[in-house]
All heavy atoms as a GROMACS GRO file, in nm:
protein
  640
    1MET      N    1   7.934   5.236  11.614
    1MET     CA    2   7.998   5.125  11.680
    1MET      C    3   8.107   5.180  11.773
    1MET      O    4   8.193   5.257  11.731
    1MET     CB    5   8.057   5.032  11.574
    1MET     CG    6   8.138   4.920  11.634
    1MET     SD    7   8.188   4.795  11.517
    1MET     CE    8   8.322   4.874  11.434
    2ASP      N    9   8.103   5.141  11.896
    2ASP     CA   10   8.203   5.186  11.993
    2ASP      C   11   8.330   5.104  11.979
    2ASP      O   12   8.328   4.986  11.947
    2ASP     CB   13   8.149   5.170  12.135
    2ASP     CG   14   8.040   5.271  12.166
    2ASP    OD1   15   8.024   5.366  12.089
    2ASP    OD2   16   7.971   5.254  12.267
    3LYS      N   17   8.444   5.169  12.001
    3LYS     CA   18   8.574   5.103  11.999
    3LYS      C   19   8.645   5.134  12.129
    3LYS      O   20   8.622   5.238  12.189
    3LYS     CB   21   8.658   5.154  11.882
    3LYS     CG   22   8.606   5.112  11.747
    3LYS     CD   23   8.706   5.148  11.641
    3LYS     CE   24   8.758   5.018  11.588
    3LYS     NZ   25   8.861   5.033  11.487
    4LYS      N   26   8.734   5.045  12.167
    4LYS     CA   27   8.813   5.067  12.288
    4LYS      C   28   8.933   5.154  12.257
    4LYS      O   29   8.988   5.152  12.148
    4LYS     CB   30   8.860   4.933  12.345
    4LYS     CG   31   8.750   4.856  12.412
    4LYS     CD   32   8.809   4.743  12.492
    4LYS     CE   33   8.696   4.676  12.568
    4LYS     NZ   34   8.730   4.654  12.705
    5LEU      N   35   8.972   5.232  12.358
    5LEU     CA   36   9.087   5.320  12.345
    5LEU      C   37   9.164   5.314  12.476
    5LEU      O   38   9.106   5.322  12.584
    5LEU     CB   39   9.040   5.464  12.319
    5LEU     CG   40   9.145   5.573  12.322
    5LEU    CD1   41   9.242   5.556  12.205
    5LEU    CD2   42   9.079   5.709  12.314
    6THR      N   43   9.293   5.300  12.468
    6THR     CA   44   9.378   5.295  12.586
    6THR      C   45   9.450   5.429  12.599
    6THR      O   46   9.512   5.475  12.504
    6THR     CB   47   9.481   5.181  12.577
    6THR    OG1   48   9.412   5.057  12.560
    6THR    CG2   49   9.566   5.175  12.702
    7LEU      N   50   9.440   5.490  12.716
    7LEU     CA   51   9.506   5.617  12.742
    7LEU      C   52   9.599   5.603  12.861
    7LEU      O   53   9.571   5.527  12.954
    7LEU     CB   54   9.402   5.726  12.774
    7LEU     CG   55   9.299   5.756  12.668
    7LEU    CD1   56   9.193   5.850  12.722
    7LEU    CD2   57   9.366   5.816  12.546
    8SER      N   58   9.706   5.678  12.860
    8SER     CA   59   9.797   5.684  12.975
    8SER      C   60   9.785   5.823  13.035
    8SER      O   61   9.818   5.922  12.970
    8SER     CB   62   9.941   5.660  12.930
    8SER     OG   63   9.955   5.533  12.875
    9LEU      N   64   9.734   5.828  13.158
    9LEU     CA   65   9.713   5.956  13.226
    9LEU      C   66   9.768   5.951  13.367
    9LEU      O   67   9.788   5.844  13.424
    9LEU     CB   68   9.563   5.987  13.232
    9LEU     CG   69   9.487   5.992  13.100
    9LEU    CD1   70   9.338   6.004  13.125
    9LEU    CD2   71   9.536   6.108  13.016
   10ASN      N   72   9.789   6.068  13.424
   10ASN     CA   73   9.833   6.081  13.561
   10ASN      C   74   9.729   6.018  13.654
   10ASN      O   75   9.609   6.039  13.638
   10ASN     CB   76   9.850   6.230  13.592
   10ASN     CG   77   9.900   6.254  13.731
   10ASN    OD1   78   9.826   6.236  13.826
   10ASN    ND2   79  10.024   6.296  13.742
   11LYS      N   80   9.776   5.941  13.752
   11LYS     CA   81   9.687   5.867  13.842
   11LYS      C   82   9.590   5.960  13.916
   11LYS      O   83   9.471   5.931  13.929
   11LYS     CB   84   9.768   5.787  13.943
   11LYS     CG   85   9.685   5.701  14.033
   11LYS     CD   86   9.770   5.620  14.129
   11LYS     CE   87   9.681   5.537  14.219
   11LYS     NZ   88   9.759   5.456  14.312
   12SER      N   89   9.638   6.075  13.962
   12SER     CA   90   9.551   6.166  14.037
   12SER      C   91   9.443   6.225  13.947
   12SER      O   92   9.330   6.248  13.991
   12SER     CB   93   9.632   6.276  14.104
   12SER     OG   94   9.694   6.358  14.008
   13ILE      N   95   9.477   6.248  13.820
   13ILE     CA   96   9.377   6.300  13.726
   13ILE      C   97   9.270   6.195  13.701
   13ILE      O   98   9.150   6.226  13.696
   13ILE     CB   99   9.443   6.344  13.595
   13ILE    CG1  100   9.528   6.469  13.621
   13ILE    CG2  101   9.340   6.371  13.486
   13ILE    CD1  102   9.607   6.518  13.503
   14ILE      N  103   9.312   6.070  13.687
   14ILE     CA  104   9.215   5.963  13.666
   14ILE      C  105   9.119   5.954  13.783
   14ILE      O  106   8.996   5.945  13.765
   14ILE     CB  107   9.287   5.827  13.644
   14ILE    CG1  108   9.367   5.830  13.513
   14ILE    CG2  109   9.188   5.712  13.645
   14ILE    CD1  110   9.459   5.711  13.494
   15GLU      N  111   9.173   5.957  13.904
   15GLU     CA  112   9.087   5.947  14.023
   15GLU      C  113   8.992   6.067  14.033
   15GLU      O  114   8.874   6.051  14.064
   15GLU     CB  115   9.173   5.935  14.149
   15GLU     CG  116   9.250   5.805  14.158
   15GLU     CD  117   9.160   5.682  14.147
   15GLU    OE1  118   9.053   5.678  14.208
   15GLU    OE2  119   9.200   5.590  14.072
   16SER      N  120   9.043   6.185  14.006
   16SER     CA  121   8.957   6.304  14.010
   16SER      C  122   8.848   6.296  13.904
   16SER      O  123   8.733   6.332  13.928
   16SER     CB  124   9.040   6.431  13.987
   16SER     OG  125   9.133   6.449  14.091
   17ALA      N  126   8.884   6.248  13.785
   17ALA     CA  127   8.786   6.235  13.677
   17ALA      C  128   8.681   6.131  13.712
   17ALA      O  129   8.562   6.151  13.684
   17ALA     CB  130   8.857   6.198  13.547
   18LYS      N  131   8.722   6.022  13.774
   18LYS     CA  132   8.625   5.919  13.817
   18LYS      C  133   8.529   5.976  13.920
   18LYS      O  134   8.408   5.953  13.913
   18LYS     CB  135   8.698   5.798  13.876
   18LYS     CG  136   8.760   5.708  13.773
   18LYS     CD  137   8.827   5.589  13.841
   18LYS     CE  138   8.891   5.494  13.741
   18LYS     NZ  139   8.955   5.380  13.808
   19ASP      N  140   8.582   6.052  14.015
   19ASP     CA  141   8.496   6.114  14.117
   19ASP      C  142   8.398   6.212  14.053
   19ASP      O  143   8.280   6.215  14.088
   19ASP     CB  144   8.581   6.188  14.222
   19ASP     CG  145   8.661   6.092  14.310
   19ASP    OD1  146   8.625   5.972  14.315
   19ASP    OD2  147   8.758   6.138  14.372
   20TYR      N  148   8.447   6.292  13.959
   20TYR     CA  149   8.361   6.388  13.890
   20TYR      C  150   8.252   6.316  13.814
   20TYR      O  151   8.134   6.354  13.820
   20TYR     CB  152   8.444   6.474  13.796
   20TYR     CG  153   8.361   6.573  13.717
   20TYR    CD1  154   8.328   6.696  13.771
   20TYR    CD2  155   8.314   6.541  13.591
   20TYR    CE1  156   8.249   6.786  13.701
   20TYR    CE2  157   8.235   6.630  13.519
   20TYR     CZ  158   8.203   6.752  13.575
   20TYR     OH  159   8.125   6.840  13.504
   21ALA      N  160   8.290   6.212  13.741
   21ALA     CA  161   8.192   6.137  13.662
   21ALA      C  162   8.087   6.074  13.753
   21ALA      O  163   7.967   6.080  13.724
   21ALA     CB  164   8.262   6.029  13.580
   22LYS      N  165   8.131   6.017  13.863
   22LYS     CA  166   8.037   5.954  13.956
   22LYS      C  167   7.942   6.056  14.017
   22LYS      O  168   7.821   6.034  14.026
   22LYS     CB  169   8.114   5.882  14.067
   22LYS     CG  170   8.026   5.801  14.158
   22LYS     CD  171   8.109   5.722  14.258
   22LYS     CE  172   8.017   5.636  14.344
   22LYS     NZ  173   8.094   5.555  14.439
   23SER      N  174   7.994   6.172  14.055
   23SER     CA  175   7.909   6.275  14.116
   23SER      C  176   7.809   6.333  14.015
   23SER      O  177   7.708   6.390  14.054
   23SER     CB  178   7.993   6.386  14.178
   23SER     OG  179   8.059   6.460  14.078
   24ASN      N  180   7.840   6.321  13.885
   24ASN     CA  181   7.750   6.371  13.781
   24ASN      C  182   7.672   6.259  13.714
   24ASN      O  183   7.610   6.280  13.610
   24ASN     CB  184   7.829   6.450  13.677
   24ASN     CG  185   7.870   6.585  13.732
   24ASN    OD1  186   7.790   6.676  13.739
   24ASN    ND2  187   7.995   6.596  13.774
   25ASP      N  188   7.678   6.140  13.774
   25ASP     CA  189   7.602   6.024  13.728
   25ASP      C  190   7.625   5.994  13.580
   25ASP      O  191   7.530   5.982  13.502
   25ASP     CB  192   7.453   6.046  13.757
   25ASP     CG  193   7.374   5.916  13.753
   25ASP    OD1  194   7.433   5.810  13.782
   25ASP    OD2  195   7.254   5.920  13.717
   26ILE      N  196   7.753   5.988  13.543
   26ILE     CA  197   7.791   5.958  13.404
   26ILE      C  198   7.915   5.870  13.409
   26ILE      O  199   7.995   5.880  13.503
   26ILE     CB  200   7.817   6.088  13.324
   26ILE    CG1  201   7.840   6.060  13.177
   26ILE    CG2  202   7.932   6.166  13.382
   26ILE    CD1  203   7.847   6.185  13.090
   27SER      N  204   7.930   5.784  13.311
   27SER     CA  205   8.050   5.700  13.308
   27SER      C  206   8.169   5.784  13.264
   27SER      O  207   8.155   5.886  13.195
   27SER     CB  208   8.031   5.583  13.212
   27SER     OG  209   8.030   5.627  13.079
   28LEU      N  210   8.286   5.740  13.304
   28LEU     CA  211   8.407   5.810  13.266
   28LEU      C  212   8.424   5.809  13.113
   28LEU      O  213   8.463   5.909  13.053
   28LEU     CB  214   8.528   5.748  13.335
   28LEU     CG  215   8.662   5.817  13.316
   28LEU    CD1  216   8.655   5.963  13.358
   28LEU    CD2  217   8.770   5.744  13.393
   29SER      N  218   8.388   5.699  13.051
   29SER     CA  219   8.396   5.690  12.905
   29SER      C  220   8.306   5.792  12.838
   29SER      O  221   8.346   5.860  12.743
   29SER     CB  222   8.357   5.550  12.858
   29SER     OG  223   8.452   5.455  12.899
   30LYS      N  224   8.183   5.804  12.886
   30LYS     CA  225   8.089   5.901  12.828
   30LYS      C  226   8.136   6.045  12.854
   30LYS      O  227   8.119   6.132  12.769
   30LYS     CB  228   7.948   5.882  12.884
   30LYS     CG  229   7.879   5.760  12.831
   30LYS     CD  230   7.854   5.773  12.683
   30LYS     CE  231   7.787   5.648  12.629
   30LYS     NZ  232   7.779   5.648  12.484
   31LEU      N  233   8.194   6.068  12.970
   31LEU     CA  234   8.246   6.201  13.002
   31LEU      C  235   8.356   6.241  12.904
   31LEU      O  236   8.354   6.350  12.846
   31LEU     CB  237   8.300   6.203  13.145
   31LEU     CG  238   8.365   6.331  13.192
   31LEU    CD1  239   8.261   6.442  13.203
   31LEU    CD2  240   8.432   6.309  13.326
   32ILE      N  241   8.450   6.151  12.880
   32ILE     CA  242   8.560   6.180  12.788
   32ILE      C  243   8.509   6.191  12.646
   32ILE      O  244   8.550   6.280  12.570
   32ILE     CB  245   8.670   6.072  12.801
   32ILE    CG1  246   8.735   6.083  12.940
   32ILE    CG2  247   8.774   6.085  12.691
   32ILE    CD1  248   8.828   5.972  12.976
   33GLU      N  249   8.416   6.105  12.607
   33GLU     CA  250   8.358   6.111  12.473
   33GLU      C  251   8.288   6.245  12.452
   33GLU      O  252   8.303   6.309  12.347
   33GLU     CB  253   8.258   5.997  12.453
   33GLU     CG  254   8.194   5.997  12.317
   33GLU     CD  255   8.094   5.884  12.301
   33GLU    OE1  256   8.068   5.808  12.397
   33GLU    OE2  257   8.039   5.872  12.189
   34SER      N  258   8.215   6.290  12.551
   34SER     CA  259   8.145   6.418  12.542
   34SER      C  260   8.243   6.534  12.529
   34SER      O  261   8.224   6.625  12.448
   34SER     CB  262   8.057   6.438  12.665
   34SER     OG  263   7.999   6.563  12.666
   35TYR      N  264   8.350   6.530  12.606
   35TYR     CA  265   8.452   6.634  12.601
   35TYR      C  266   8.517   6.639  12.464
   35TYR      O  267   8.531   6.746  12.403
   35TYR     CB  268   8.556   6.613  12.710
   35TYR     CG  269   8.671   6.710  12.702
   35TYR    CD1  270   8.652   6.845  12.731
   35TYR    CD2  271   8.797   6.669  12.663
   35TYR    CE1  272   8.756   6.935  12.722
   35TYR    CE2  273   8.901   6.759  12.654
   35TYR     CZ  274   8.880   6.892  12.684
   35TYR     OH  275   8.984   6.981  12.674
   36LEU      N  276   8.558   6.524  12.413
   36LEU     CA  277   8.622   6.519  12.282
   36LEU      C  278   8.527   6.562  12.171
   36LEU      O  279   8.567   6.631  12.076
   36LEU     CB  280   8.677   6.378  12.255
   36LEU     CG  281   8.793   6.334  12.344
   36LEU    CD1  282   8.830   6.189  12.316
   36LEU    CD2  283   8.913   6.424  12.329
   37SER      N  284   8.402   6.525  12.184
   37SER     CA  285   8.301   6.566  12.086
   37SER      C  286   8.286   6.717  12.084
   37SER      O  287   8.276   6.778  11.977
   37SER     CB  288   8.168   6.500  12.119
   37SER     OG  289   8.068   6.542  12.031
   38THR      N  290   8.287   6.778  12.201
   38THR     CA  291   8.278   6.924  12.210
   38THR      C  292   8.398   6.991  12.144
   38THR      O  293   8.382   7.090  12.073
   38THR     CB  294   8.269   6.967  12.358
   38THR    OG1  295   8.156   6.905  12.418
   38THR    CG2  296   8.257   7.117  12.371
   39LEU      N  297   8.516   6.936  12.166
   39LEU     CA  298   8.637   6.993  12.105
   39LEU      C  299   8.630   6.985  11.954
   39LEU      O  300   8.663   7.082  11.884
   39LEU     CB  301   8.762   6.918  12.152
   39LEU     CG  302   8.808   6.943  12.294
   39LEU    CD1  303   8.930   6.856  12.324
   39LEU    CD2  304   8.842   7.089  12.315
   40VAL      N  305   8.588   6.873  11.901
   40VAL     CA  306   8.582   6.854  11.756
   40VAL      C  307   8.477   6.947  11.695
   40VAL      O  308   8.501   7.010  11.593
   40VAL     CB  309   8.550   6.707  11.723
   40VAL    CG1  310   8.522   6.689  11.575
   40VAL    CG2  311   8.665   6.617  11.765
   41LYS      N  312   8.361   6.959  11.758
   41LYS     CA  313   8.255   7.045  11.706
   41LYS      C  314   8.298   7.191  11.708
   41LYS      O  315   8.268   7.267  11.617
   41LYS     CB  316   8.126   7.028  11.787
   41LYS     CG  317   8.055   6.900  11.758
   41LYS     CD  318   7.931   6.889  11.843
   41LYS     CE  319   7.863   6.755  11.824
   41LYS     NZ  320   7.751   6.736  11.915
   42ARG      N  321   8.366   7.232  11.813
   42ARG     CA  322   8.409   7.371  11.827
   42ARG      C  323   8.506   7.409  11.716
   42ARG      O  324   8.501   7.518  11.663
   42ARG     CB  325   8.475   7.392  11.963
   42ARG     CG  326   8.502   7.537  11.993
   42ARG     CD  327   8.562   7.563  12.126
   42ARG     NE  328   8.533   7.462  12.225
   42ARG     CZ  329   8.599   7.448  12.338
   42ARG    NH1  330   8.698   7.527  12.366
   42ARG    NH2  331   8.569   7.354  12.424
   43ASN      N  332   8.594   7.318  11.679
   43ASN     CA  333   8.691   7.346  11.575
   43ASN      C  334   8.629   7.347  11.436
   43ASN      O  335   8.675   7.417  11.348
   43ASN     CB  336   8.806   7.244  11.579
   43ASN     CG  337   8.896   7.266  11.698
   43ASN    OD1  338   8.902   7.374  11.754
   43ASN    ND2  339   8.965   7.162  11.740
   44LYS      N  340   8.524   7.269  11.414
   44LYS     CA  341   8.463   7.260  11.282
   44LYS      C  342   8.366   7.373  11.255
   44LYS      O  343   8.353   7.417  11.143
   44LYS     CB  344   8.389   7.127  11.268
   44LYS     CG  345   8.481   7.009  11.248
   44LYS     CD  346   8.404   6.884  11.221
   44LYS     CE  347   8.499   6.767  11.197
   44LYS     NZ  348   8.427   6.643  11.173
   45SER      N  349   8.296   7.417  11.357
   45SER     CA  350   8.193   7.519  11.334
   45SER      C  351   8.253   7.659  11.342
   45SER      O  352   8.347   7.684  11.416
   45SER     CB  353   8.080   7.506  11.436
   45SER     OG  354   8.129   7.531  11.566
   46SER      N  355   8.197   7.748  11.264
   46SER     CA  356   8.243   7.886  11.269
   46SER      C  357   8.177   7.955  11.389
   46SER      O  358   8.071   7.914  11.434
   46SER     CB  359   8.206   7.959  11.140
   46SER     OG  360   8.066   7.956  11.122
   47PRO      N  361   8.239   8.058  11.441
   47PRO     CA  362   8.182   8.126  11.557
   47PRO      C  363   8.045   8.185  11.526
   47PRO      O  364   8.020   8.233  11.415
   47PRO     CB  365   8.282   8.237  11.590
   47PRO     CG  366   8.378   8.241  11.477
   47PRO     CD  367   8.361   8.119  11.394
   48GLU      N  368   7.958   8.179  11.624
   48GLU     CA  369   7.823   8.231  11.607
   48GLU      C  370   7.826   8.383  11.611
   48GLU      O  371   7.889   8.443  11.696
   48GLU     CB  372   7.732   8.179  11.719
   48GLU     CG  373   7.590   8.221  11.705
   48GLU     CD  374   7.503   8.167  11.817
   48GLU    OE1  375   7.532   8.059  11.869
   48GLU    OE2  376   7.406   8.236  11.853
   49ILE      N  377   7.756   8.444  11.517
   49ILE     CA  378   7.748   8.590  11.513
   49ILE      C  379   7.618   8.630  11.581
   49ILE      O  380   7.510   8.588  11.540
   49ILE     CB  381   7.752   8.641  11.368
   49ILE    CG1  382   7.885   8.602  11.303
   49ILE    CG2  383   7.732   8.792  11.363
   49ILE    CD1  384   7.895   8.637  11.158
   50THR      N  385   7.630   8.712  11.684
   50THR     CA  386   7.513   8.754  11.759
   50THR      C  387   7.430   8.853  11.676
   50THR      O  388   7.482   8.918  11.585
   50THR     CB  389   7.553   8.821  11.892
   50THR    OG1  390   7.626   8.940  11.862
   50THR    CG2  391   7.639   8.728  11.976
   51PRO      N  392   7.301   8.865  11.708
   51PRO     CA  393   7.216   8.959  11.635
   51PRO      C  394   7.268   9.103  11.639
   51PRO      O  395   7.255   9.177  11.542
   51PRO     CB  396   7.081   8.947  11.706
   51PRO     CG  397   7.081   8.811  11.764
   51PRO     CD  398   7.224   8.784  11.802
   52LEU      N  399   7.326   9.144  11.752
   52LEU     CA  400   7.378   9.280  11.762
   52LEU      C  401   7.491   9.302  11.663
   52LEU      O  402   7.493   9.401  11.590
   52LEU     CB  403   7.429   9.308  11.904
   52LEU     CG  404   7.499   9.442  11.925
   52LEU    CD1  405   7.404   9.557  11.897
   52LEU    CD2  406   7.556   9.452  12.063
   53VAL      N  407   7.584   9.208  11.658
   53VAL     CA  408   7.696   9.221  11.565
   53VAL      C  409   7.645   9.216  11.421
   53VAL      O  410   7.691   9.292  11.335
   53VAL     CB  411   7.801   9.110  11.590
   53VAL    CG1  412   7.909   9.111  11.483
   53VAL    CG2  413   7.864   9.125  11.728
   54GLU      N  414   7.551   9.129  11.394
   54GLU     CA  415   7.493   9.119  11.260
   54GLU      C  416   7.430   9.252  11.219
   54GLU      O  417   7.444   9.296  11.105
   54GLU     CB  418   7.387   9.008  11.257
   54GLU     CG  419   7.327   8.983  11.122
   54GLU     CD  420   7.423   8.916  11.027
   54GLU    OE1  421   7.504   8.834  11.072
   54GLU    OE2  422   7.415   8.945  10.907
   55SER      N  423   7.362   9.318  11.314
   55SER     CA  424   7.297   9.445  11.281
   55SER      C  425   7.398   9.557  11.255
   55SER      O  426   7.369   9.653  11.185
   55SER     CB  427   7.201   9.487  11.393
   55SER     OG  428   7.273   9.527  11.509
   56LEU      N  429   7.518   9.544  11.311
   56LEU     CA  430   7.620   9.646  11.294
   56LEU      C  431   7.706   9.625  11.170
   56LEU      O  432   7.775   9.717  11.126
   56LEU     CB  433   7.712   9.651  11.417
   56LEU     CG  434   7.646   9.695  11.547
   56LEU    CD1  435   7.743   9.679  11.661
   56LEU    CD2  436   7.597   9.838  11.537
   57SER      N  437   7.701   9.508  11.112
   57SER     CA  438   7.786   9.482  10.995
   57SER      C  439   7.741   9.567  10.878
   57SER      O  440   7.624   9.584  10.851
   57SER     CB  441   7.784   9.334  10.957
   57SER     OG  442   7.657   9.297  10.911
   58GLY      N  443   7.839   9.625  10.812
   58GLY     CA  444   7.811   9.709  10.696
   58GLY      C  445   7.780   9.854  10.730
   58GLY      O  446   7.752   9.933  10.642
   59VAL      N  447   7.787   9.892  10.858
   59VAL     CA  448   7.758  10.028  10.898
   59VAL      C  449   7.867  10.123  10.851
   59VAL      O  450   7.840  10.234  10.808
   59VAL     CB  451   7.742  10.037  11.053
   59VAL    CG1  452   7.730  10.180  11.098
   59VAL    CG2  453   7.620   9.956  11.098
   60ILE      N  454   7.991  10.077  10.855
   60ILE     CA  455   8.105  10.161  10.816
   60ILE      C  456   8.166  10.104  10.689
   60ILE      O  457   8.188   9.983  10.677
   60ILE     CB  458   8.212  10.162  10.928
   60ILE    CG1  459   8.155  10.221  11.055
   60ILE    CG2  460   8.335  10.238  10.883
   60ILE    CD1  461   8.248  10.212  11.172
   61SER      N  462   8.195  10.191  10.595
   61SER     CA  463   8.267  10.146  10.475
   61SER      C  464   8.404  10.213  10.474
   61SER      O  465   8.415  10.333  10.495
   61SER     CB  466   8.188  10.180  10.349
   61SER     OG  467   8.169  10.318  10.339
   62LEU      N  468   8.507  10.134  10.454
   62LEU     CA  469   8.643  10.184  10.454
   62LEU      C  470   8.705  10.161  10.316
   62LEU      O  471   8.668  10.069  10.243
   62LEU     CB  472   8.727  10.110  10.558
   62LEU     CG  473   8.681  10.123  10.704
   62LEU    CD1  474   8.763  10.031  10.792
   62LEU    CD2  475   8.692  10.266  10.751
   63ASP      N  476   8.801  10.245  10.282
   63ASP     CA  477   8.875  10.227  10.158
   63ASP      C  478   8.952  10.096  10.164
   63ASP      O  479   8.991  10.050  10.272
   63ASP     CB  480   8.974  10.341  10.135
   63ASP     CG  481   8.904  10.475  10.116
   63ASP    OD1  482   8.787  10.473  10.069
   63ASP    OD2  483   8.965  10.578  10.147
   64LYS      N  484   8.977  10.035  10.050
   64LYS     CA  485   9.048   9.908  10.046
   64LYS      C  486   9.191   9.921  10.097
   64LYS      O  487   9.246   9.827  10.153
   64LYS     CB  488   9.049   9.850   9.905
   64LYS     CG  489   8.915   9.800   9.862
   64LYS     CD  490   8.922   9.731   9.729
   64LYS     CE  491   8.783   9.679   9.693
   64LYS     NZ  492   8.785   9.595   9.576
   65ASP      N  493   9.253  10.038  10.081
   65ASP     CA  494   9.391  10.057  10.125
   65ASP      C  495   9.400  10.111  10.268
   65ASP      O  496   9.507  10.147  10.314
   65ASP     CB  497   9.466  10.147  10.028
   65ASP     CG  498   9.406  10.286  10.020
   65ASP    OD1  499   9.291  10.305  10.063
   65ASP    OD2  500   9.475  10.377   9.968
   66PHE      N  501   9.289  10.117  10.341
   66PHE     CA  502   9.288  10.168  10.478
   66PHE      C  503   9.360  10.068  10.569
   66PHE      O  504   9.330   9.949  10.569
   66PHE     CB  505   9.144  10.187  10.527
   66PHE     CG  506   9.136  10.244  10.665
   66PHE    CD1  507   9.155  10.378  10.688
   66PHE    CD2  508   9.108  10.162  10.774
   66PHE    CE1  509   9.147  10.431  10.816
   66PHE    CE2  510   9.099  10.214  10.902
   66PHE     CZ  511   9.119  10.349  10.923
   67ASP      N  512   9.458  10.117  10.645
   67ASP     CA  513   9.535  10.033  10.736
   67ASP      C  514   9.493  10.064  10.879
   67ASP      O  515   9.521  10.172  10.932
   67ASP     CB  516   9.685  10.058  10.717
   67ASP     CG  517   9.770   9.959  10.794
   67ASP    OD1  518   9.716   9.881  10.875
   67ASP    OD2  519   9.893   9.958  10.771
   68VAL      N  520   9.427   9.968  10.941
   68VAL     CA  521   9.374   9.987  11.076
   68VAL      C  522   9.486  10.011  11.176
   68VAL      O  523   9.476  10.098  11.263
   68VAL     CB  524   9.289   9.864  11.117
   68VAL    CG1  525   9.242   9.877  11.260
   68VAL    CG2  526   9.171   9.847  11.024
   69LYS      N  527   9.595   9.937  11.164
   69LYS     CA  528   9.707   9.952  11.258
   69LYS      C  529   9.768  10.091  11.250
   69LYS      O  530   9.800  10.150  11.353
   69LYS     CB  531   9.812   9.844  11.233
   69LYS     CG  532   9.768   9.706  11.276
   69LYS     CD  533   9.877   9.605  11.255
   69LYS     CE  534   9.830   9.466  11.297
   69LYS     NZ  535   9.934   9.366  11.278
   70ASP      N  536   9.787  10.141  11.129
   70ASP     CA  537   9.842  10.276  11.113
   70ASP      C  538   9.747  10.381  11.171
   70ASP      O  539   9.790  10.476  11.238
   70ASP     CB  540   9.869  10.308  10.966
   70ASP     CG  541   9.994  10.240  10.915
   70ASP    OD1  542  10.076  10.196  10.997
   70ASP    OD2  543  10.008  10.233  10.790
   71ALA      N  544   9.619  10.365  11.146
   71ALA     CA  545   9.521  10.461  11.198
   71ALA      C  546   9.520  10.459  11.350
   71ALA      O  547   9.513  10.564  11.415
   71ALA     CB  548   9.382  10.428  11.144
   72TYR      N  549   9.530  10.341  11.409
   72TYR     CA  550   9.532  10.331  11.555
   72TYR      C  551   9.660  10.391  11.612
   72TYR      O  552   9.657  10.460  11.714
   72TYR     CB  553   9.517  10.185  11.598
   72TYR     CG  554   9.503  10.167  11.747
   72TYR    CD1  555   9.397  10.224  11.816
   72TYR    CD2  556   9.597  10.093  11.819
   72TYR    CE1  557   9.384  10.208  11.953
   72TYR    CE2  558   9.585  10.076  11.955
   72TYR     CZ  559   9.479  10.134  12.022
   72TYR     OH  560   9.466  10.118  12.158
   73ALA      N  561   9.772  10.366  11.545
   73ALA     CA  562   9.898  10.424  11.590
   73ALA      C  563   9.892  10.577  11.584
   73ALA      O  564   9.936  10.645  11.678
   73ALA     CB  565  10.013  10.373  11.504
   74ASP      N  566   9.836  10.631  11.477
   74ASP     CA  567   9.819  10.777  11.466
   74ASP      C  568   9.731  10.830  11.578
   74ASP      O  569   9.759  10.934  11.637
   74ASP     CB  570   9.759  10.814  11.330
   74ASP     CG  571   9.854  10.786  11.216
   74ASP    OD1  572   9.975  10.770  11.241
   74ASP    OD2  573   9.806  10.782  11.100
   75TYR      N  574   9.624  10.758  11.607
   75TYR     CA  575   9.532  10.797  11.715
   75TYR      C  576   9.606  10.803  11.849
   75TYR      O  577   9.593  10.899  11.924
   75TYR     CB  578   9.415  10.700  11.722
   75TYR     CG  579   9.338  10.706  11.852
   75TYR    CD1  580   9.250  10.811  11.878
   75TYR    CD2  581   9.357  10.610  11.951
   75TYR    CE1  582   9.180  10.819  11.998
   75TYR    CE2  583   9.290  10.616  12.070
   75TYR     CZ  584   9.201  10.721  12.095
   75TYR     OH  585   9.134  10.729  12.213
   76LEU      N  586   9.685  10.700  11.877
   76LEU     CA  587   9.759  10.694  12.003
   76LEU      C  588   9.863  10.805  12.013
   76LEU      O  589   9.882  10.866  12.119
   76LEU     CB  590   9.824  10.558  12.022
   76LEU     CG  591   9.729  10.442  12.048
   76LEU    CD1  592   9.806  10.310  12.057
   76LEU    CD2  593   9.648  10.463  12.176
   77LEU      N  594   9.932  10.830  11.902
   77LEU     CA  595  10.031  10.939  11.901
   77LEU      C  596   9.965  11.074  11.931
   77LEU      O  597  10.017  11.155  12.008
   77LEU     CB  598  10.103  10.943  11.767
   77LEU     CG  599  10.203  10.833  11.742
   77LEU    CD1  600  10.252  10.835  11.597
   77LEU    CD2  601  10.320  10.844  11.839
   78GLU      N  602   9.850  11.096  11.871
   78GLU     CA  603   9.778  11.222  11.893
   78GLU      C  604   9.724  11.230  12.036
   78GLU      O  605   9.732  11.335  12.101
   78GLU     CB  606   9.662  11.232  11.794
   78GLU     CG  607   9.592  11.365  11.794
   78GLU     CD  608   9.682  11.481  11.749
   78GLU    OE1  609   9.772  11.460  11.666
   78GLU    OE2  610   9.662  11.592  11.800
   79LYS      N  611   9.676  11.118  12.086
   79LYS     CA  612   9.619  11.115  12.220
   79LYS      C  613   9.722  11.145  12.328
   79LYS      O  614   9.695  11.218  12.424
   79LYS     CB  615   9.554  10.979  12.247
   79LYS     CG  616   9.493  10.965  12.384
   79LYS     CD  617   9.429  10.829  12.405
   79LYS     CE  618   9.371  10.817  12.543
   79LYS     NZ  619   9.309  10.687  12.567
   80TYR      N  620   9.842  11.088  12.315
   80TYR     CA  621   9.944  11.102  12.418
   80TYR      C  622  10.052  11.202  12.383
   80TYR      O  623  10.163  11.198  12.433
   80TYR     CB  624  10.006  10.964  12.447
   80TYR     CG  625   9.906  10.870  12.508
   80TYR    CD1  626   9.853  10.764  12.436
   80TYR    CD2  627   9.863  10.888  12.639
   80TYR    CE1  628   9.760  10.678  12.492
   80TYR    CE2  629   9.771  10.804  12.697
   80TYR     CZ  630   9.719  10.699  12.622
   80TYR     OH  631   9.627  10.616  12.678
   81LYS      N  632  10.020  11.300  12.298
   81LYS     CA  633  10.112  11.405  12.261
   81LYS      C  634  10.143  11.493  12.378
   81LYS      O  635  10.064  11.529  12.456
   81LYS     CB  636  10.047  11.490  12.150
   81LYS     CG  637  10.140  11.528  12.043
   81LYS     CD  638  10.065  11.613  11.945
   81LYS     CE  639  10.101  11.580  11.804
   81LYS     NZ  640  10.037  11.668  11.709
   0.00000   0.00000   0.00000
């Protein structure tokens, strides 16, 4: 069930959004609904893991007490000695 919503926006943004919606043959309401739907879905879903990253997971095993920041700092100190 659709409900009405009142928004207060900058006049120039409203006009630009109306022009964009018209040029894309969509109502302004549907445009905003689609945008908000995308935002909500993006926040709820976890990031997609690509096949390449999936294939690389588990390749390296590190000790539980391994500190990545310390190791990187040591690397940089050695590199720029």
